C-alpha positions in Angstrom: 0.0 0.0 0.0 1.3 3.4 -1.0 2.1 5.6 2.1 0.5 8.6 0.4 -2.9 6.7 0.2 -2.7 5.8 3.8 -1.9 9.3 4.8 -4.7 10.7 2.7 -7.1 8.2 4.3 -6.2 9.2 7.8 -6.5 12.9 7.0 -9.9 12.2 5.3 -11.4 10.7 8.4 -10.3 13.6 10.5 -11.8 16.1 8.0 -15.1 14.2 7.9 -15.4 14.5 11.7 -14.4 18.1 11.5 -17.3 18.7 9.2 -19.7 17.2 11.7 -20.3 13.8 10.1 -21.6 11.1 12.5 -19.4 8.4 11.0 -16.9 8.0 8.2 -15.0 5.0 6.7 -12.4 4.9 4.0 -11.0 2.2 1.8 -7.7 2.9 0.1 -6.8 0.2 -2.5 -4.1 -0.7 -4.9 -5.0 -3.3 -7.5 -3.2 -5.0 -10.4 -4.4 -7.6 -12.8 -2.7 -9.6 -15.6 -4.5 -12.0 -17.9 -4.9 -13.6 -21.3 -7.3 -15.6 -23.5 -6.1 -18.6 -25.6 -8.3 -19.8 -28.3 -7.4 -22.9 -30.5 -3.8 -22.7 -29.5 -3.3 -19.0 -30.1 -3.3 -16.1 -27.7 -6.3 -14.0 -28.7 -5.4 -11.1 -26.4 -3.7 -10.3 -23.2 -4.4 -7.5 -20.7 -2.8 -5.6 -17.9 -4.7 -3.4 -15.5 -3.4 -1.2 -12.6 -5.6 0.9 -10.4 -5.4 2.7 -7.1 -7.6 5.1 -5.3 -9.8 5.9 -2.3 -13.5 5.4 -1.5 -15.0 7.5 1.2 -18.3 6.8 2.9 -19.9 9.3 5.3 -23.0 9.2 7.5 -24.2 12.7 8.0 -27.6 13.7 9.4 -28.7 10.1 9.3 -28.1 9.6 5.6 -25.2 8.0 3.6 -23.1 9.6 0.9 -20.1 8.4 -1.0 -17.2 9.8 -2.9 -14.3 8.1 -4.7 -11.2 9.3 -6.5 -8.5 7.5 -8.5 -4.8 8.3 -8.1 -5.2 11.3 -5.9 -2.2 13.6 -6.0 -3.0 16.0 -3.2 -5.3 15.9 -0.2 -7.0 19.0 -1.4 -8.7 16.9 -4.2 -10.0 14.5 -1.5 -11.0 17.3 0.8 -13.3 18.9 -1.8 -14.9 15.5 -2.4 -15.6 14.9 1.3 -17.2 18.3 1.7 -19.5 17.6 -1.3 -20.4 14.2 0.1 -21.2 15.6 3.5 -23.5 18.2 1.9 -25.2 15.6 -0.2 -25.9 13.4 2.9 -27.5 16.3 4.7 -29.7 17.1 1.6 -30.9 13.5 1.4 -31.4 13.4 5.1 -33.8 16.4 4.8 -35.9 14.4 2.3 -36.1 11.1 4.4 -38.5 10.3 7.1 -36.3 7.5 8.6 -32.7 8.1 9.4 -29.9 5.6 9.3 -28.5 4.1 12.5 -25.6 1.6 12.5 -24.8 -1.1 15.0 -21.6 -1.0 17.1 -18.5 -2.8 16.0 -15.3 -3.2 18.0 -12.4 -1.1 16.7 -9.4 -3.2 15.6 -5.9 -2.6 14.3 -4.7 -5.6 12.3 -2.7 -6.5 9.2 -3.4 -9.8 7.3 -1.2 -11.2 4.5 -3.0 -14.1 2.9 -0.8 -17.0 2.1 0.6 -17.6 -1.4 2.4 -20.9 -1.8 3.5 -20.5 -5.5 3.9 -16.9 -6.5 2.0 -16.3 -9.8 3.6 -15.0 -13.0 2.1 -14.4 -16.3 4.7 -16.5 -18.1 3.9 -19.5 -15.9 0.2 -19.1 -16.4 0.6 -18.9 -20.1 2.6 -22.1 -20.1 -0.2 -23.8 -18.1 -2.8 -22.3 -20.4 -1.2 -23.7 -23.6 -0.9 -27.1 -21.8 -4.6 -27.0 -21.1 -5.5 -26.0 -24.7 -3.5 -28.8 -26.2 -5.2 -31.3 -23.9 -8.6 -30.1 -24.8 -7.9 -30.6 -28.6 -6.7 -34.2 -28.2 -10.3 -35.3 -28.9 -11.1 -35.2 -32.7 -14.6 -33.9 -32.2 -13.4 -30.7 -30.4 -13.8 -27.8 -32.8 -13.1 -24.9 -30.4 -11.3 -24.3 -27.1 -11.0 -21.3 -24.9 -8.6 -20.9 -21.9 -8.8 -17.7 -20.0 -6.5 -17.1 -17.0 -5.7 -14.2 -14.8 -4.2 -13.2 -11.5 -5.0 -10.2 -9.3 -2.9 -8.7 -6.6 -4.8 -6.5 -4.1 -3.7 -4.4 -1.1 -6.6 -2.8 0.9 -6.4 -0.4 3.8 -9.5 0.3 5.8 -9.9 3.1 8.4 -12.9 4.5 10.1 -13.8 7.2 12.5 -14.2 4.7 15.4 -10.5 3.8 15.4 -10.2 0.8 13.2 -7.2 0.4 10.9 -7.1 -2.8 8.8 -4.6 -3.9 6.1 -5.4 -6.9 3.9 -3.1 -8.1 1.2 -3.9 -11.0 -1.1 -3.8 -12.4 -4.6 -6.4 -14.4 -6.6 -5.7 -16.8 -9.5 -8.6 -17.7 -11.8 -9.0 -20.0 -14.8 -12.0 -20.4 -17.1 -11.8 -23.4 -19.5 -14.3 -24.4 -22.2 -14.4 -27.1 -24.8 -16.8 -27.3 -27.8 -17.5 -30.5 -29.7 -19.3 -30.8 -33.1 -20.4 -33.6 -35.3 -23.3 -34.5 -37.6 -24.9 -31.1 -37.0 -24.9 -31.3 -33.2 -22.8 -29.0 -31.0 -22.1 -29.5 -27.3 -20.0 -27.4 -24.9 -18.6 -27.9 -21.4 -16.9 -25.3 -19.4 -15.6 -24.9 -15.9 -14.0 -22.3 -13.6 -11.2 -23.1 -11.2 -9.0 -21.0 -8.9 -9.0 -19.2 -5.5 -7.3 -16.9 -3.1 -3.6 -17.7 -3.3 -1.1 -18.5 -6.0 -0.6 -20.9 -8.8 -1.1 -23.8 -6.3 -4.8 -23.1 -6.9 -4.4 -24.5 -10.4 -1.8 -27.2 -9.6 -1.4 -28.8 -6.2 -4.9 -27.8 -4.9 -6.7 -28.8 -8.1 -4.8 -29.9 -11.2 -6.1 -27.7 -14.0 -4.7 -30.0 -16.7 -7.0 -32.8 -15.4 -9.9 -30.4 -15.6 -9.0 -29.7 -19.2 -9.1 -33.4 -20.0 -12.4 -33.8 -18.2 -14.2 -31.0 -20.1 -12.8 -32.2 -23.5 -13.9 -35.8 -22.8 -17.3 -34.8 -21.6 -18.1 -32.5 -24.5 -17.0 -35.3 -26.9 -19.3 -37.8 -25.2 -22.2 -35.5 -25.1 -22.4 -35.6 -28.9 -23.7 -39.2 -28.4 -25.9 -38.4 -25.4 -29.7 -38.5 -25.5 -32.2 -35.8 -24.5 -34.8 -36.7 -21.9 -38.6 -36.4 -21.6 -40.1 -34.2 -18.9 -40.9 -35.7 -15.6 -40.9 -35.0 -11.9 -38.3 -37.3 -10.3 -35.8 -37.8 -7.6 -32.5 -36.0 -8.5 -29.0 -36.2 -7.0 -27.2 -32.9 -7.7 -23.4 -32.8 -7.6 -21.5 -30.2 -5.6 -20.8 -28.0 -8.7 -24.5 -27.7 -9.6 -25.4 -27.2 -5.9 -23.0 -24.3 -5.8 -25.1 -22.3 -8.3 -28.4 -23.5 -6.8 -27.1 -22.2 -3.4 -26.0 -18.9 -4.9 -29.3 -18.2 -6.6 -32.0 -19.6 -4.3 -30.4 -19.4 -0.9 -27.6 -16.9 -1.0 -29.3 -13.9 -2.7 -32.5 -14.1 -0.7 -30.3 -14.1 2.5 -29.0 -10.6 1.7 -30.9 -8.4 4.2 -31.3 -5.5 1.7 -33.2 -7.8 -0.6 -35.3 -9.0 2.3 -36.2 -5.4 3.1 -37.1 -4.8 -0.5 -34.3 -2.3 -1.1 -33.1 -4.2 -4.2 -36.5 -5.0 -5.6 -36.5 -2.5 -8.5 -33.0 -3.6 -9.7 -32.3 -7.2 -8.7 -35.4 -8.6 -6.9 -36.3 -9.5 -3.4 -36.4 -12.6 -1.2 -39.0 -15.4 -1.2 -38.7 -15.9 2.5 -39.1 -12.2 3.6 -40.7 -12.1 7.0 -40.2 -15.8 7.7 -37.3 -15.7 10.2 -37.9 -18.6 12.7 -40.1 -20.5 10.3 -39.5 -23.8 8.5 -38.5 -23.3 4.9 -36.9 -26.6 4.2 -36.3 -30.2 5.4 -34.3 -30.8 8.6 -31.5 -31.9 6.3 -31.1 -28.4 5.0 -28.4 -26.4 6.8 -27.0 -23.2 5.1 -24.2 -20.9 6.2 -22.0 -18.1 4.9 -18.4 -18.2 6.0 -15.6 -15.8 4.8 -13.1 -17.7 6.9 -12.9 -20.7 4.6 -9.2 -20.4 3.5 -8.3 -20.4 -0.1 -11.7 -19.6 -1.5 -12.5 -16.4 -3.5 -14.7 -15.4 -0.6 -12.0 -15.6 2.1 -11.2 -12.4 4.0 -10.5 -11.2 7.5 -12.7 -8.1 7.6 -15.4 -6.9 5.3 -15.6 -3.4 3.8 -17.1 -1.7 6.9 -14.6 -3.3 9.3 -16.7 -6.2 10.6 -14.6 -9.2 11.6 -15.2 -12.3 9.3 -17.2 -15.0 11.0 -19.5 -17.8 10.0 -23.2 -17.0 9.9 -25.8 -19.7 10.2 -28.6 -18.8 7.7 -30.7 -22.0 7.9 -30.5 -24.5 10.7 -32.3 -27.9 10.4 -34.7 -26.3 7.9 -35.4 -23.2 10.0 -34.6 -19.8 8.6 -32.4 -18.4 11.3 -30.6 -15.3 10.0 -29.8 -13.1 7.0 -26.5 -11.5 5.9 -26.4 -8.2 7.6 -24.7 -4.8 7.3 -24.3 -2.5 10.3 -27.4 -0.6 9.1 -29.7 -3.7 8.5 -28.5 -5.3 11.7 -30.1 -2.5 13.7 -33.4 -3.0 11.8 -33.4 -6.8 12.5 -32.1 -6.3 16.1 -29.1 -8.5 15.5 -25.3 -8.1 14.9 -23.6 -7.4 11.5 -22.4 -10.5 9.7 -19.3 -9.2 7.9 -21.0 -9.3 4.4 -20.6 -5.7 3.3 -18.3 -5.7 0.3 -17.6 -3.5 -2.8 -15.9 -4.7 -6.0 -13.4 -1.8 -5.6 -12.8 1.5 -3.9 -14.9 3.1 -6.7 -18.2 1.8 -5.2 -20.2 1.9 -2.0 -20.2 -1.5 -0.3 -23.3 -3.7 -0.5 -24.4 -6.8 1.3 -22.8 -9.6 -0.6 -22.2 -13.3 -0.2 -18.7 -14.4 0.9 -18.8 -18.1 0.8 -22.4 -19.3 1.0 -22.9 -23.1 1.2 -25.3 -25.9 2.0 -23.6 -27.8 4.8 -22.4 -31.4 4.4 -24.3 -34.5 5.6 -23.5 -38.1 6.4 -24.2 -39.8 3.0 -21.8 -41.1 0.4 -22.9 -40.0 -3.0 -23.1 -43.6 -4.2 -25.4 -44.5 -1.3 -27.7 -41.7 -2.3 -27.9 -43.1 -5.9 -28.3 -46.7 -4.8 -31.7 -45.9 -3.2 -33.2 -44.5 -6.4 -35.4 -46.6 -8.6 -36.0 -43.9 -11.2 -34.1 -40.6 -11.2 -31.3 -38.4 -12.4 -27.8 -37.4 -11.5 -27.5 -33.7 -12.3 -23.9 -32.4 -12.8 -22.2 -29.0 -13.1 -23.8 -25.6 -13.3 -24.8 -23.8 -16.4 -27.4 -21.1 -16.8 -30.0 -20.0 -14.1 -33.4 -18.4 -14.7 -35.0 -17.1 -11.5 -38.0 -14.9 -10.7 -37.8 -11.7 -8.9 -38.2 -13.2 -5.4 -36.1 -16.3 -6.1 -39.2 -18.5 -5.7 -39.6 -20.1 -9.1 -36.4 -21.3 -10.6 -34.9 -23.3 -13.4 -31.2 -24.1 -13.8 -29.6 -25.9 -16.7 -26.8 -28.4 -16.1 -23.9 -29.2 -18.3 -24.8 -32.9 -18.4 -26.9 -35.4 -16.6 -27.2 -39.2 -16.3 -30.2 -41.4 -15.8 -30.5 -43.4 -12.6 -32.3 -46.7 -12.9 -32.7 -49.2 -10.1 -29.8 -47.7 -8.2 -27.4 -47.7 -11.2 -26.2 -44.8 -13.4 -27.1 -45.5 -17.1 -27.6 -43.1 -20.0 -25.7 -39.9 -20.5 -28.2 -37.0 -21.1 -27.7 -33.7 -22.8 -29.4 -30.3 -22.8 -31.0 -30.9 -19.4 -32.8 -28.3 -17.3 -34.0 -28.7 -13.7 -37.1 -26.8 -12.4 -38.8 -26.2 -9.1 -40.2 -23.9 -6.6 -37.9 -23.0 -3.7 -40.0 -24.1 -0.7 -41.2 -27.4 -2.3 -37.7 -28.2 -3.5 -35.9 -27.5 -0.2 -38.5 -29.4 1.8 -38.0 -32.4 -0.4 -34.3 -32.8 0.4 -33.8 -36.1 2.2 -30.0 -36.6 2.0 -26.8 -34.5 1.9 -23.4 -36.0 1.1 -20.1 -36.0 2.7 -18.4 -34.6 -0.4 -18.6 -30.9 0.5 -16.9 -28.7 -2.0 -16.6 -24.9 -2.5 -16.6 -23.7 -6.1 -15.4 -20.3 -7.4 -18.0 -17.8 -8.6 -16.4 -14.9 -10.6 -19.2 -12.8 -12.0 -22.0 -12.1 -9.5 -23.7 -8.8 -10.3 -25.6 -6.6 -7.9 -26.3 -2.9 -7.5 -26.8 0.2 -9.6 -24.3 1.0 -10.8 -23.6 -2.7 -11.3 -20.8 -4.3 -9.3 -19.4 -7.6 -10.4 -18.1 -9.6 -7.4 -16.1 -12.8 -6.9 -17.0 -15.2 -4.1 -17.3 -18.9 -3.2 -20.4 -21.0 -3.2 -20.8 -24.7 -2.5 -22.1 -27.7 -0.7 -22.2 -31.5 -1.0 -24.2 -33.7 -3.3 -27.9 -33.4 -2.3 -30.9 -35.6 -3.0 -34.4 -34.0 -3.6 -37.3 -33.9 -6.0 -37.6 -31.7 -9.0 -38.9 -31.5 -12.6 -36.3 -32.6 -15.2 -36.5 -32.1 -19.0 -34.4 -31.4 -22.0 -34.6 -28.2 -23.9 
């Protein structure tokens, strides 16, 4: 972190208090990103991005206002922005009937350097990328490949008017791979994302990305021979990769307290379980949590963007809706404590309530045991495209491939499969959760206006439930 940015941040807090603001917090960030895309054994493009700046949030007269600036050269530039933000907050306060109050958070001074086992370099990533591309093309039916890789290095300094000073330094490595097969007029694609918070170990020792390249190539090739399926309501076993997207869309987003309160309704929707805290919303096999302390995931951090210490939050316990993800502001409304879920995609934006690492908790079943009990059903594998209503109640999510289950055995490979359900009926039908708990990387979750794209983790084990299955 540049010393000038820290110095500016410290001065900014003092100036906000001098102006009479009730509260102020500041995020100074330095960010760099390098990446590339390989298509069919050629680098299509590469990119380098460097950015640094300061985001300033003030609470004045019971209303929020925000100001950000890139590459500030003098404190006078920042000073003018704070003064304008303070005035804007007072103006909005005069128009509002209800004023913002925020919950108490203990002031801390801490520095966290997240571990990197193998330091990333663009040359090493390019080498790995070409290896993956060659592996994908080993199958004759493959007509197109794409390998996208990047690594980010981020240094964040948070300071607020209550005495907190928090430094967090980390890097993320992310890879997106896709394989497209074509034959006899039929095209099938399989893609997957890997990576996490750390270094190149996220694509090597933690999960070998070259094996992933072979998997998607083989699967896309085999899907050319796969069958579509008729529509039926049946027992399904969903693998952890599919469950990650299901959790993200139907459990994670409705758990954001601003959605529950209807504050995101016009832009991104609400929550199907608004007003149902303490009620049964699923079977007693359903346990859901959000946990930014899971190491190595894209949702791993020590403190959120308003200085709340990262901790696990139980959202659903034995099928009972027990909590939401909370900011300091919404925690006051719900008479609870903040849950360390306030995050912004960069210093340029106000923080919003966002998932960190939202998951269905593991159970006691082996996946093969879950399948063995099914006379007629489907094994649903790997996330694809969701379609969800505004309250996350009616949903449909396509998978990358599925397999028929007959008399406890996996039989035909199926293509173009979509799974449909309603949230309460589906979650109440869950009767088994596996031991194979897995967290998957999510790299493009959008929320807010202006839109903020956020990275995070989502996951869970294999789960067994009832849903409608059909090919499209």
